[in-house]
C-alpha positions in Angstrom: -66.4 69.5 25.6 -66.1 68.4 29.2 -67.5 70.6 32.0 -65.4 68.9 34.6 -62.9 71.3 36.1 -59.3 70.6 35.6 -56.6 71.2 38.3 -55.8 74.7 37.3 -59.5 75.7 37.2 -60.0 74.3 40.7 -56.9 76.1 42.0 -58.0 79.5 40.6 -61.4 79.1 42.1 -59.8 78.5 45.5 -57.9 81.7 45.0 -61.2 83.5 44.6 -62.2 82.4 48.1 -58.8 83.4 49.5 -59.1 86.9 48.0 -62.5 87.3 49.5 -61.2 86.2 52.9 -58.7 89.0 52.7 -61.5 91.5 52.0 -60.6 91.9 48.3 -63.4 91.6 45.8 -62.0 89.7 42.8 -64.7 91.4 40.6 -65.1 94.9 42.1 -67.8 97.1 40.7 -66.0 100.4 41.1 -64.5 102.7 38.5 -60.8 102.5 37.7 -59.9 105.8 36.0 -57.4 104.9 33.2 -55.3 107.9 32.3 -52.7 106.3 29.9 -52.2 103.4 27.6 -49.2 101.3 26.9 -48.6 102.5 23.4 -48.9 106.2 24.3 -46.5 105.8 27.3 -43.9 104.2 25.0 -44.3 106.8 22.3 -44.2 109.8 24.6 -41.9 108.8 27.4 -39.8 111.5 28.8 -37.0 110.6 31.2 -37.6 113.8 33.2 -39.1 112.7 36.6 -41.8 115.3 36.5 -43.4 113.7 33.5 -45.8 110.7 33.7 -45.6 110.7 37.6 -49.2 109.8 37.9 -49.7 107.1 35.3 -52.8 104.9 35.8 -53.3 102.0 33.4 -55.2 98.7 33.4 -54.9 95.4 31.6 -54.2 91.7 31.8 -51.1 90.4 33.5 -49.5 88.2 30.8 -46.2 87.3 32.5 -44.9 87.4 36.0 -41.3 87.1 37.3 -40.9 87.3 41.1 -37.5 87.9 42.6 -38.0 88.1 46.4 -39.1 91.6 47.4 -39.5 92.8 43.8 -41.1 91.5 40.6 -41.5 92.3 36.9 -44.6 91.6 35.0 -46.0 92.4 31.5 -49.4 94.2 31.4 -51.4 94.0 28.1 -54.0 96.6 27.5 -56.1 97.4 24.4 -53.2 99.2 22.8 -50.3 96.8 23.4 -48.0 95.6 26.2 -45.7 97.3 28.7 -43.5 96.0 31.5 -44.4 96.9 35.1 -42.0 96.8 38.1 -43.5 95.9 41.5 -41.6 96.4 44.7 -43.0 95.1 48.0 -42.2 98.2 50.0 -43.6 100.5 47.4 -47.0 98.8 47.1 -47.0 98.0 50.8 -45.4 101.0 52.5 -46.7 100.1 56.0 -46.2 97.0 58.1 -48.8 95.0 56.3 -47.2 93.3 53.3 -50.2 91.2 52.4 -50.9 92.9 49.0 -47.5 91.8 47.8 -46.7 88.6 49.7 -50.0 86.9 49.3 -52.0 88.7 46.7 -49.5 89.6 44.0 -47.1 86.7 44.5 -49.6 83.9 45.2 -53.2 84.8 44.4 -52.7 86.6 41.1 -52.4 84.6 37.9 -51.6 85.1 34.3 -54.7 86.5 32.6 -55.9 88.4 35.6 -57.0 92.0 35.0 -55.3 94.5 37.3 -55.0 98.3 37.6 -51.7 99.9 38.5 -50.6 103.4 39.4 -47.0 104.7 39.3 -44.5 106.5 37.3 -42.6 105.7 34.1 -38.8 104.9 34.1 -36.3 102.9 32.0 -34.7 99.8 33.3 -31.0 99.1 33.2 -31.6 97.2 29.9 -33.3 100.3 28.5 -36.9 99.0 28.6 -39.6 101.6 29.2 -41.5 100.4 32.2 -44.0 101.5 34.9 -42.8 101.6 38.5 -45.9 100.5 40.4 -46.9 102.3 43.7 -50.5 101.0 43.9 -52.0 97.8 42.5 -55.8 97.0 42.3 -57.4 93.6 41.4 -60.1 94.3 38.8 -61.1 90.9 37.5 -59.9 87.4 38.3 -59.3 85.0 35.3 -60.5 81.6 36.5 -59.8 79.8 33.2 -56.1 79.6 32.2 -55.3 81.3 29.0 -53.8 79.0 26.2 -50.6 81.0 26.0 -47.8 79.8 23.6 -44.4 78.8 25.0 -41.1 79.5 23.3 -38.0 77.4 23.7 -34.8 77.7 21.7 -36.6 79.9 19.1 -39.5 77.3 18.7 -43.0 78.2 19.7 -45.1 75.5 21.3 -48.8 75.3 22.1 -49.8 78.3 20.1 -53.5 79.0 19.9 -53.8 78.6 16.2 -56.5 76.1 15.6 -59.1 78.0 13.3 -62.1 76.4 14.8 -61.0 77.0 18.4 -60.1 80.6 17.6 -63.5 81.2 15.9 -65.4 79.7 18.8 -63.5 81.5 21.4 -62.7 84.8 19.7 -62.5 86.5 23.1 -59.5 84.2 23.8 -58.0 84.6 20.4 -57.9 88.4 20.7 -56.1 88.1 24.0 -53.5 85.6 23.2 -53.0 86.6 19.6 -53.5 90.4 19.9 -52.1 90.9 16.4 -55.4 89.5 15.0 -57.1 92.7 16.3 -55.6 94.5 13.3 -57.9 92.6 10.9 -61.0 93.8 12.8 -59.7 97.3 13.1 -59.3 97.5 9.4 -62.7 96.1 8.9 -64.1 98.9 10.9 -62.1 101.4 8.8 -63.5 99.9 5.6 -67.0 100.7 6.8 -66.0 104.1 8.1 -64.3 105.0 4.8 -67.3 104.0 2.7 -69.7 105.8 5.0 -67.7 109.0 4.9 -67.6 108.9 1.1 -71.4 108.6 0.9 -72.1 111.2 3.6 -69.7 113.7 1.9 -71.9 113.3 -1.2 -75.1 114.0 0.7 -76.5 110.5 0.6 -78.7 109.4 3.6 -77.9 106.4 5.7 -81.1 104.5 6.5 -82.4 101.3 8.1 -84.8 98.8 6.5 -86.6 95.7 7.9 -84.7 92.5 8.6 -88.0 90.6 9.0 -89.7 90.7 5.7 -93.0 89.2 4.5 -91.5 88.6 1.0 -87.9 87.6 0.5 -86.4 89.4 -2.5 -83.6 91.5 -3.9 -81.4 88.5 -4.6 -81.4 84.9 -5.8 -80.9 83.0 -2.5 -82.6 80.6 -0.2 -84.1 82.4 2.8 -84.4 81.6 6.5 -88.1 81.4 7.5 -89.7 82.1 10.8 -93.3 82.6 12.2 -94.6 85.7 13.8 -97.1 84.6 16.5 -99.0 87.8 17.0 -99.6 88.4 13.3 -99.9 84.6 12.6 -97.8 84.9 9.5 -94.7 83.6 7.9 -91.7 86.0 7.8 -88.2 85.7 6.3 -84.9 87.0 7.4 -83.8 89.4 4.6 -81.6 88.1 1.9 -81.1 91.6 0.7 -82.4 95.1 1.4 -82.6 96.2 -2.2 -86.4 96.4 -2.6 -86.9 98.5 0.5 -84.2 101.0 -0.5 -85.7 101.5 -3.9 -89.0 102.2 -2.3 -87.2 105.1 -0.6 -86.0 106.4 -4.0 -89.7 106.3 -5.0 -90.4 108.3 -1.9 -88.1 111.2 -3.0 -84.6 110.6 -1.6 -81.9 111.0 -4.2 -79.4 108.8 -2.6 -79.8 106.2 0.2 -77.4 103.6 1.6 -77.4 100.9 4.3 -74.9 98.6 5.9 -77.1 95.6 6.4 -77.0 92.2 8.1 -78.3 89.8 5.5 -79.1 86.1 5.9 -79.0 83.3 3.4 -79.7 79.7 4.1 -76.7 78.4 2.2 -73.6 76.4 2.8 -70.6 77.5 4.8 -67.2 77.7 3.1 -64.2 80.0 2.9 -66.2 82.8 1.2 -69.7 82.2 2.5 -71.3 82.6 6.0 -75.1 82.4 6.5 -75.0 85.8 8.2 -73.0 88.5 6.4 -72.7 92.3 6.0 -73.7 93.9 2.8 -73.6 97.5 1.7 -76.2 98.7 -0.7 -76.5 102.1 -2.2 -79.0 103.6 -4.6 -78.6 106.9 -6.4 -81.4 108.5 -8.5 -80.9 109.9 -12.0 -77.8 107.7 -12.7 -77.1 104.4 -14.5 -74.8 101.5 -14.3 -72.0 103.3 -16.2 -72.1 106.1 -13.6 -72.1 103.4 -10.9 -69.0 101.8 -12.3 -67.1 105.0 -12.2 -68.3 105.7 -8.7 -67.4 102.2 -7.5 -63.8 102.7 -8.8 -63.6 105.9 -6.9 -64.9 104.7 -3.6 -63.0 101.4 -3.5 -59.7 103.1 -4.5 -60.2 105.6 -1.8 -61.2 102.9 0.7 -58.0 100.9 0.0 -55.9 104.0 0.5 -57.7 104.9 3.8 -57.4 101.4 5.2 -54.0 100.3 4.0 -52.2 103.5 3.1 -51.9 102.5 -0.6 -53.7 101.0 -3.6 -51.7 97.7 -3.7 -52.4 94.7 -1.5 -51.3 91.1 -1.4 -54.0 88.5 -1.5 -52.5 85.1 -1.1 -49.9 84.8 -3.9 -51.5 87.6 -6.0 -50.6 91.3 -5.9 -53.8 93.3 -6.4 -54.1 96.9 -7.3 -57.2 98.8 -6.4 -56.0 101.9 -8.3 -58.7 103.1 -10.8 -59.6 102.5 -13.5 -60.5 98.8 -13.3 -60.7 96.5 -16.3 -64.1 96.0 -18.0 -65.3 93.0 -20.0 -68.8 91.7 -21.0 -70.0 88.4 -19.6 -70.2 86.9 -23.2 -66.6 88.0 -23.9 -65.4 86.5 -20.6 -67.1 83.1 -21.2 -65.9 82.9 -24.8 -62.3 83.9 -23.9 -62.0 81.2 -21.2 -64.3 78.4 -22.5 -64.6 79.0 -26.3 -68.4 79.0 -26.0 -70.3 81.8 -27.6 -73.5 82.4 -25.6 -75.1 85.1 -27.8 -78.3 84.0 -29.5 -78.2 80.5 -28.0 -81.3 78.9 -26.6 -81.6 77.3 -23.2 -81.3 73.8 -24.7 -78.3 74.7 -26.8 -76.5 76.3 -23.9 -77.3 73.3 -21.7 -75.8 70.9 -24.3 -72.7 73.0 -24.8 -72.2 73.2 -21.0 -72.5 69.5 -20.6 -70.0 68.9 -23.3 -67.6 71.0 -21.4 -68.2 69.0 -18.2 -70.6 71.3 -16.4 -73.2 69.7 -14.2 -76.6 70.9 -15.6 -79.9 69.9 -14.1 -83.5 70.3 -15.3 -84.2 72.9 -12.6 -81.7 75.3 -14.1 -83.0 77.9 -16.5 -81.0 79.7 -19.1 -79.6 82.2 -16.6 -78.4 79.6 -14.2 -76.6 77.7 -17.1 -74.8 80.9 -18.2 -73.9 81.6 -14.6 -72.5 78.0 -14.4 -70.4 78.6 -17.5 -69.0 81.8 -16.2 -68.3 80.4 -12.7 -66.6 77.3 -14.1 -64.4 78.8 -16.8 -64.0 82.5 -16.4 -64.4 83.6 -12.7 -61.1 82.3 -11.4 -59.2 84.3 -14.0 -60.5 87.7 -12.8 -57.6 88.4 -10.5 -57.2 92.2 -10.9 -60.4 94.2 -10.2 -62.6 93.6 -13.3 -66.1 94.7 -14.1 -68.1 92.0 -15.9 -70.9 93.7 -17.7 -74.0 93.2 -19.8 -75.7 90.1 -18.3 -78.4 88.0 -20.0 -81.9 89.1 -19.0 -82.7 85.7 -17.5 -80.0 86.2 -14.8 -81.3 89.6 -13.6 -85.0 90.0 -12.8 -84.6 93.5 -11.2 -82.5 95.1 -13.9 -83.4 97.4 -16.8 -83.0 96.0 -20.3 -79.8 97.1 -22.1 -80.4 100.2 -24.2 -78.5 98.8 -27.2 -78.2 95.0 -26.9 -81.2 92.8 -27.3 -81.6 90.1 -24.6 -79.2 91.7 -22.2 -79.5 94.0 -19.2 -77.4 96.8 -17.8 -75.7 95.1 -15.0 -72.2 94.6 -13.8 -70.4 92.5 -11.1 -67.0 93.4 -9.8 -64.6 90.5 -9.5 -61.3 90.6 -7.5 -59.0 87.6 -7.0 -61.4 85.3 -8.7 -64.4 86.3 -6.4 -67.4 88.5 -6.9 -67.5 91.3 -4.3 -70.0 93.7 -5.8 -73.2 93.7 -8.0 -74.9 96.6 -9.6 -77.7 97.5 -12.0 -79.4 100.2 -13.9 -82.5 99.6 -11.9 -85.7 98.4 -13.6 -88.4 101.0 -12.9 -91.1 99.8 -15.3 -93.8 98.3 -13.0 -95.5 96.3 -15.7 -92.2 94.7 -16.8 -91.1 94.2 -13.2 -94.3 92.2 -12.5 -93.6 90.0 -15.6 -90.1 89.4 -14.4 -91.4 88.3 -11.0 -93.8 85.9 -12.8 -90.9 84.4 -14.7 -89.2 83.8 -11.4 -92.3 82.0 -10.1 -92.1 79.7 -13.1 -88.5 78.9 -12.1 -89.5 78.2 -8.6 -92.2 75.8 -9.9 -89.4 73.9 -11.7 -87.6 73.5 -8.4 -85.3 76.5 -8.2 -85.1 77.2 -4.5 -83.3 80.5 -5.0 -85.9 82.0 -7.3 -87.4 85.3 -6.2 -91.0 85.6 -4.9 -93.6 87.9 -6.2 -93.6 91.2 -4.3 -96.8 93.0 -5.1 -96.1 95.9 -2.8 -92.8 96.6 -4.5 -94.5 96.5 -7.9 -97.1 99.0 -6.5 -94.4 101.3 -5.4 -93.0 101.4 -8.9 -96.4 102.3 -10.2 -96.0 105.6 -8.4 -92.9 106.2 -10.5 -89.3 105.6 -9.6 -86.7 107.9 -11.3 -83.9 106.4 -13.4 -81.7 104.9 -10.7 -78.5 102.8 -10.3 -77.8 100.6 -7.3 -74.8 98.7 -6.0 -74.4 95.9 -3.5 -70.9 95.3 -2.0 -69.9 92.4 0.2 -68.1 94.0 3.2 -66.8 90.7 4.4 -65.2 89.7 1.1 -63.8 93.1 0.5 -62.2 93.1 4.0 -60.7 89.7 3.3 -58.8 91.2 0.4 -57.6 94.3 2.2 -56.4 92.2 5.1 -55.0 89.2 3.1 -57.3 86.6 4.7 -58.2 83.4 2.9 -61.3 82.6 4.9 -64.4 84.7 5.7 -64.3 83.3 9.2 -61.1 85.4 9.8 -62.9 88.7 9.3 -66.0 87.9 11.3 -65.8 88.2 15.1 -68.2 85.3 15.6 -68.8 83.2 12.4 -71.6 80.7 12.3 -70.6 77.2 13.5 -72.1 74.0 14.6 -73.4 74.1 18.2 -70.8 73.1 20.7 -71.6 70.2 23.0 -71.1 71.2 26.6 -72.4 68.0 28.1 
């Protein structure tokens, strides 16, 4: 990216100087008391002259059409767009016409932020507009906006490049204001879920982002060094182990919307920094959590979209409860023909290789089963489906299944072929938990970079007794993608992680 100014940038900087020469601060520090917004004006306009006689609104000037002593422009605020009408003798009632002749006509540009006062009227073509009686410069835009142009019904130079839009989200939201709706819905997702939990009396909490032991998920962490303590710390990959400590401490239900960090690749469904919801409720199990998950996601879909049904790409998805349920073994057998029950690591590895899976020596039994499911079954889980009863090797923090040997009480929720939630009946036996961590250390010694580390303090917390508990982790980003019909996680993140831009 070149830092050399182009012609338009040079010209706009010259206009800054001219404004200052006229005694007009192009970036004034004072308050502008907005009283109305474009959407409200259009929705509530009354043609009676006594209504809306003192409208004050502010926003960006997006078009300008000057016709001698009068002009029309379009003002875009946070709620939408509205036309304004500027008459020279109205904004400059005295002899001095500088504000119109020089400032408005020559020194203001598309993208500048202005404040206007006036009254509402309808033009001869029936368009609701604001008749401006006073105009204030609020902020000069010295970099031209990449606005699209339309000719003969064809749009040219639209700001649609995904990388440019992600790098300059501030520009994307201005020139493509319809994209704001995705992020508004994202906020509503979090608000809906939070309201559900608070109504049930659960406590919203905060847990550490910098952790001495990375745990709570199978993922490769980011590592840093704390100078004052002279110790290695990790950006959290999950907040699970701290939330369960709070259940030990006596809270019956805790939840957190957490920023998590995983040192992994970037693709359409992965970003190294992402938002996860985790909730833990005492005296419940994974069957209770499945019912609760159906309830909260169905309600959330209704709150955010106004219904249960959404389109995700070419698929019509229904979030209306109940959701389908299938064990992992059933899903793998249905879509690959392989029966995993009772098979050893070596047998599963051989069967997977025969089916074309890439199996390495670092992969334990759990990773092989996960590979089979991911290769053959996952893409078929279009409608919301709970995959239940995972092999114990895949779930070091989960309680053993009460009826099925070698399995644990765990489910993952899949929608449109992607996992969006993960839940357990939580393991609360400290002796068994320590043994599970030791098994993870063995996998790490074999080269598994995503294996969990030993967390002695967490084991110690369980020694003080944690009640029967179920927990759930939900990927806010992926769930939002589905409710907004976005194919890439970058489209639901204001500022996704990207390679550093070269400004030299």
